[in-house]
C-alpha positions in Angstrom: 27.9 28.6 -11.1 27.9 32.4 -11.0 29.5 34.6 -13.6 31.0 37.6 -11.9 32.0 39.3 -15.1 30.0 39.1 -18.4 31.7 37.7 -21.5 34.0 40.0 -23.4 31.5 40.2 -26.2 28.9 41.6 -23.8 31.5 44.0 -22.3 32.4 45.4 -25.7 28.8 45.9 -26.6 27.8 47.6 -23.4 30.9 49.8 -23.4 29.8 51.3 -26.8 26.2 51.5 -25.6 24.7 54.6 -23.7 23.0 52.4 -21.1 26.0 50.0 -20.8 28.8 50.0 -18.3 30.9 52.4 -20.4 28.0 54.8 -20.8 27.4 54.8 -17.0 31.1 55.4 -16.4 31.5 58.2 -18.9 28.3 59.9 -17.6 29.7 59.6 -14.0 33.0 61.1 -15.1 31.1 63.9 -17.0 29.1 64.7 -14.0 32.2 64.8 -11.7 33.9 67.1 -14.2 30.9 69.3 -14.7 30.3 69.6 -11.0 33.9 70.6 -10.5 34.0 73.1 -13.3 30.5 74.5 -12.7 29.4 73.9 -9.1 25.6 74.4 -8.6 
């Protein structure tokens, strides 16, 4: 049986971690915002 989504405990941990899902999302949003504000 495959687990599509990790347990809530893992999600909460990774969301607060830099290399977790939340970190990736916030970095992606930051990059989008920075590229829009300061195009290189």
